[in-house]
Phi, psi and omega in degrees: 000116184286157174285129184268118181259124185258111183271116177241156180270353180232185183288165181303336175302336181095349184216000185294319177297319178297321181295317181295320176299306182295325178294315179293315185299317181296318181297315184290322176303310179303318181293323179294317180298316176298320182294315179298319176296319181285335181262010176307137181293163184305306183302320183293324178293320181298314183296318182296322179295322176296317180296313180296318181298317180293322179301313178296324175300316175298318183299315183300326183269008177075019182269005175264122183219121179241124176304145184294319179303324178291320176292321179298316184291320181301317183278327183282336186291323179289325176290324171302314182298321176291325177296316179293310182301330181289348183264001180228161178289346176293346182293337178302325174262324184293322188288309179300324174297314180295321177295317174297319171305317178298320174294325179296305189288329175301309182286324175296321178296311182294322183293328179291327172299312178295328178293322185277313187252005180070210183301331178299333184289352177289334179298299175295331182291323180289318181291324190271327187241310182298314180300308177300325180294345175294336180257314187289324186294311177301323181293321180289328178284325176300325175281320186290318187298305175295326178297321180287327173298312178302316177300318177298318183292327177290322174297314181298321175291334173284323177284322179229088176313137179102351178289160181273147184274169178251181171102192185260159170295159181314313179299316177293327178299314186291317176306311185290324175295319174304316173302315175296315176303315179304313179298321177289325179293313174301327179293314182297319176295319175305309181297329186279321189259315191260318188297316179302323181289313179298319180289327172301306177306313180300312184297324177297324178280337183267326183275000000 
């Protein structure tokens, strides 16, 4: 009985390769974000400093207020985009691009605070960006990995009809989508109730 070699684009787990691709895109996007923040021109750096200082002054005085529905939409739109892209072959390029863009803006935003306030900028950057990322980033990856596998399967079937698709079975897809939605909801609630309090304290320490 011969050994049957199954050619897969990912690891035997079925999703390891997709995780590696998305992790690399997130990392490269983050590195690009740090580079852009560090290489801001002098005039742009001055304008950025004025903007961030004014932003922290508002935070210190409790003047920042974002509606909960706006925070919910901000977090859920990325999840919706990943889920939709995972239903088409376009997700093979679209999902890694989206993950890379999110990594870029995360590190660019945090890098801007460090560029303006030095090491002290890590405090507001953590409260405003890194802390919420502990929830939205896992949610994005949990949705993105099977979505990328599914999109790759659709692309394979389009190129070679009769090929097998990727991703999770329907029940697993629903459970994972529900978990991702819960993480995004938790992130929005964190940003609505906890982040403003932490940011106010960080602004008092930085300014």
